[in-house]
C-alpha positions in Angstrom: -0.4 -0.1 0.1 1.8 3.6 -0.7 0.8 6.5 1.3 1.1 10.1 0.1 1.6 13.5 1.3 1.3 16.8 -0.3 3.4 20.1 1.8 0.9 23.0 0.4 -0.1 23.9 3.5 1.0 26.8 5.3 1.6 27.7 8.2 2.0 31.3 10.0 5.1 32.6 10.1 6.5 32.7 6.4 7.8 35.8 6.7 10.5 34.6 9.2 10.4 31.5 6.6 11.8 34.3 3.8 14.2 35.9 5.9 15.5 32.0 6.6 15.7 31.3 2.7 17.9 34.5 2.3 19.8 33.0 4.7 20.9 29.8 3.6 20.9 30.3 0.1 23.2 27.6 0.0 20.9 24.9 1.3 18.2 25.3 -1.2 18.4 21.5 -2.7 15.0 22.3 -4.8 15.0 18.3 -5.8 13.2 14.7 -6.8 14.8 11.5 -4.9 14.3 8.3 -4.3 15.4 6.1 -1.1 15.0 2.4 -1.5 15.9 -1.2 -0.5 16.0 -4.5 -2.3 13.9 -7.0 -1.1 16.1 -10.0 -2.9 19.9 -8.5 -2.0 18.8 -6.6 1.1 21.0 -3.6 -0.7 20.1 0.2 0.3 20.2 3.3 -1.8 19.3 6.5 -2.9 19.2 8.6 -6.0 18.9 12.1 -6.7 18.5 14.8 -9.1 18.4 18.9 -8.9 19.1 22.1 -10.4 21.7 22.6 -7.9 25.3 21.9 -7.7 26.9 18.6 -5.9 23.4 17.8 -4.6 24.8 13.8 -3.5 27.1 16.1 -1.2 24.6 17.3 1.0 21.7 14.9 0.1 22.2 11.8 -0.3 23.4 9.2 2.9 23.3 5.4 3.0 25.0 3.2 6.0 25.8 -0.6 4.5 22.9 -2.8 6.6 21.8 0.1 8.2 19.9 2.3 6.0 19.2 5.1 3.3 18.2 8.7 3.6 17.7 11.4 1.6 17.5 15.1 2.9 16.8 18.1 0.3 14.5 21.1 -0.2 16.1 23.3 2.5 18.3 20.7 4.0 19.4 20.1 7.6 22.2 17.7 6.0 22.8 16.6 10.3 19.3 15.0 9.0 21.9 12.2 6.9 24.4 11.0 9.7 21.8 11.4 12.3 19.1 9.4 10.7 21.5 6.8 11.0 22.8 7.1 13.6 18.9 6.1 14.8 19.0 3.4 12.7 22.0 1.7 13.3 21.0 2.1 17.2 17.9 -0.2 16.2 15.4 2.9 15.8 12.7 2.0 12.9 12.6 4.6 9.9 9.5 5.8 10.8 11.3 6.2 14.6 14.2 7.6 13.2 12.4 10.1 11.2 10.1 11.1 13.9 13.0 11.7 16.1 14.7 13.8 13.5 11.8 15.9 13.0 10.4 16.6 16.6 13.9 17.8 17.7 14.0 20.5 14.3 12.2 23.2 14.5 12.6 24.5 11.3 11.1 21.1 10.3 8.5 22.8 8.3 11.4 23.8 5.8 12.6 19.7 5.2 11.5 16.7 3.0 12.9 13.6 4.4 12.8 10.1 3.6 14.9 7.1 5.0 14.4 3.6 4.8 16.0 0.5 7.3 17.2 -2.4 6.8 13.8 -4.1 6.6 13.0 -2.6 4.1 10.3 0.0 6.3 10.5 3.6 4.6 9.1 6.7 5.8 9.7 10.3 4.8 8.6 14.3 6.0 7.5 16.7 3.9 7.2 20.1 5.6 4.0 22.7 5.5 6.7 25.3 3.9 8.6 23.3 1.1 8.3 24.7 -2.0 5.3 23.4 -4.5 4.9 21.0 -6.1 6.3 18.9 -3.4 5.0 15.5 -2.5 5.9 12.5 -1.4 4.8 8.8 -1.9 6.0 5.9 0.7 5.7 2.3 -0.8 6.8 -1.3 -0.1 10.6 -0.9 0.6 10.9 2.6 -0.9 10.2 6.3 -0.4 10.2 8.6 -2.8 9.9 12.9 -2.4 10.5 15.6 -4.1 10.1 19.5 -3.9 10.1 22.4 -6.1 9.0 20.1 -9.2 7.2 21.3 -12.3 3.8 19.4 -11.4 2.9 16.8 -9.7 4.0 14.4 -12.4 6.9 13.9 -11.4 6.8 12.5 -7.6 3.8 11.0 -9.4 5.8 8.8 -11.7 8.6 8.1 -9.6 6.8 5.4 -7.4 5.4 3.3 -10.5 8.6 2.7 -12.2 10.6 1.9 -9.0 7.7 -0.7 -8.9 7.7 -1.5 -12.6 11.3 -1.4 -13.0 13.7 -4.8 -13.5 17.8 -5.4 -13.1 19.6 -4.5 -9.6 18.7 -1.8 -7.2 21.1 0.5 -9.4 19.7 0.3 -12.6 16.2 0.9 -10.4 16.9 3.8 -9.3 18.6 4.6 -12.2 15.0 4.5 -14.3 13.1 6.2 -11.3 15.3 8.9 -11.9 14.7 9.1 -15.1 11.1 8.5 -15.6 10.5 11.8 -13.1 12.9 13.7 -15.4 10.8 12.4 -18.3 8.0 14.1 -16.7 9.5 17.6 -16.4 12.0 17.3 -13.1 13.1 20.4 -11.6 11.2 23.4 -12.3 14.2 25.5 -12.5 16.1 22.4 -14.9 18.8 20.2 -14.4 22.2 20.4 -13.0 23.7 17.9 -10.9 22.7 14.0 -10.0 24.1 10.9 -7.6 24.1 7.7 -7.2 24.5 5.4 -4.1 24.0 2.1 -3.2 25.4 -0.5 -0.2 25.4 -3.5 0.3 22.4 -5.3 2.9 25.3 -6.8 4.9 26.9 -4.6 7.2 30.8 -5.2 6.4 33.8 -5.5 8.9 35.0 -2.5 8.1 33.5 1.0 8.1 35.4 1.5 4.2 33.8 -1.6 2.5 29.9 -2.0 1.5 29.4 0.6 -0.9 28.6 -1.1 -4.4 27.8 2.2 -6.5 29.0 5.6 -5.4 28.7 8.4 -8.0 28.5 11.9 -8.2 27.5 14.0 -11.7 28.5 18.0 -9.7 27.5 19.9 -12.7 26.7 19.2 -16.2 24.0 20.4 -18.4 22.3 16.9 -18.9 23.5 15.2 -15.6 21.3 11.6 -15.8 23.0 10.8 -19.5 25.9 11.7 -17.4 25.3 9.2 -14.9 24.0 6.8 -16.7 27.4 6.6 -18.4 29.1 6.6 -15.0 26.5 3.5 -14.3 27.9 1.4 -17.1 31.5 2.4 -16.6 31.4 1.5 -13.1 30.0 -1.9 -14.0 32.6 -2.3 -16.5 35.2 -1.9 -14.3 33.6 -3.7 -11.9 34.1 -6.7 -14.1 37.5 -6.5 -14.5 38.4 -6.0 -11.4 36.9 -9.2 -10.6 38.7 -10.5 -14.1 41.9 -9.5 -12.2 41.1 -11.5 -9.2 40.2 -14.5 -11.3 43.7 -14.1 -13.1 45.6 -13.8 -9.7 43.4 -17.2 -8.9 44.8 -19.3 -12.0 41.1 -19.5 -14.1 42.6 -17.8 -17.6 39.5 -18.7 -19.4 37.3 -17.5 -16.9 38.7 -14.1 -16.7 38.9 -13.3 -19.8 35.3 -14.0 -20.3 35.1 -11.2 -17.6 37.6 -9.0 -19.9 35.0 -9.5 -23.2 31.8 -8.3 -20.7 33.8 -5.5 -19.5 34.8 -4.3 -22.8 31.4 -4.7 -24.5 30.2 -2.3 -22.1 33.4 -0.3 -22.6 35.1 -0.7 -25.4 37.7 2.6 -25.4 40.0 1.8 -22.3 42.4 0.7 -23.4 44.1 -0.6 -19.6 41.5 -3.5 -19.9 44.0 -4.2 -23.0 46.8 -3.4 -21.1 46.1 -5.3 -17.8 45.1 -8.3 -19.9 48.1 -8.9 -21.7 50.2 -8.0 -18.1 48.0 -11.0 -16.8 48.8 -13.4 -19.3 52.1 -12.8 -19.7 52.7 -13.2 -16.8 51.0 -16.6 -17.0 53.3 -18.3 -19.6 50.5 -17.5 -22.5 53.2 -15.0 -24.8 51.0 -15.4 -27.8 47.8 -14.1 -26.2 49.8 -11.3 -24.6 51.3 -10.2 -27.2 47.5 -9.8 -29.0 46.2 -7.6 -26.3 49.8 -5.9 -25.5 49.8 -4.8 -29.2 46.1 -3.0 -28.7 47.6 -1.1 -26.1 51.2 -0.2 -27.8 49.6 0.9 -30.9 47.1 3.5 -28.7 50.3 5.0 -26.7 53.9 4.4 -26.3 53.0 5.1 -23.0 51.8 1.7 -22.3 54.8 0.3 -23.8 56.8 2.7 -21.1 54.6 1.6 -18.3 54.9 -2.1 -19.1 58.8 -1.7 -18.6 58.8 -0.2 -15.3 56.3 -2.8 -14.3 59.1 -5.5 -15.2 61.9 -3.1 -13.2 59.7 -3.1 -10.8 59.3 -7.3 -10.4 55.7 -6.7 -11.6 56.2 -7.9 -15.4 57.7 -11.7 -15.0 56.6 -12.9 -18.6 58.7 -12.9 -22.2 60.8 -9.0 -22.0 60.7 -9.9 -26.0 57.3 -8.8 -25.9 57.5 -5.2 -24.6 59.4 -5.0 -28.4 57.1 -5.8 -30.6 
C-alpha cells in the first residue's frame, strides 16, 4: 500500500521562512529523490537529481546494513548522519524520522525520506516546502520531491520503481529518468548522484559501497550518471577478472574481460592489464595480441610495462615489450 503526502498547506511564520531562505541560499536543494531497499539482495540505496551544484554531497546518505536517507528542500544535512545513527541503534525508519523532525524547529522547511535495513520506509514533507512538493511511501521505498515542474514528477516515481527490472542501481536510475521525463525540477537540471550499499553490515567501515557515483555539474546530469553507471559496471567486471587471473582461471577471466569491454570498448587499460596478466601466466602469444593493442594506442603503455618489469611486476617474456 502506498501512502501519499503533500506540502502545500501553509503555517504561520511565512515572513520568518523568507528570512531563512535568504540566510541559507546554499541549502535550497530543490530536488527529486528516492530511497529504497532491494527485497532480493537487501541492498540499500538513494538516488537524486536537482538544479543544484553537487546535490549528492548534501542529500544522499547510506550505510551498509543500516539504511538510506535523502535530506532535501532547505537541507538540514545533519538528518543524514543522525538518521543513520538512529537506525544503527535499532530505530525503525519512522521512529528515526519522528525523532529528527521533533528535534528540528525548522521541520516545516525540510523534506526527508528514510528506508531502514528491513525495508520499512518513511518520509516527511514540511508544510513550507515549495510546490510542487510531495512524497509517496511504498513497499521498500520512498520517493519525494519539491520545487518540481508539476505533481506528475513525483507521481511517476513510485510506479517506475515498482515496475523496474534489474539490480537496485538500475532501478534507482530508471526512477530518476522517469521523473525527468515527467518534467523534473522546475528550474532545470545540474547535478545527480547514486549511492548503493550492501544489505549486510561490513567488517570495516570503508567497505560495503557497491556504487557511489556523483555528477557535480553537467547540462544533462542523468545522461552522464547513466554513462558513469555503465563505466562502473565495466570496471567492476574487470577488477573481478584480474582477481580471477590471480586465482589461475585464465579462461574465466578472459570471459569477464570480454564482458567489460562490451560495456566500455574504448578503454585501453583493459587491453594492457589483460596482456600483462597473460604474459605473467605463461601465455605469451595471447599476451602479445593484447599488449600490441595497447601499444598501438600509445607508447605510454610500453613504457609502463618496462617500469613494471623493473619492479618485478612483469615477469613474462621480455621480447613482448619490443614487439
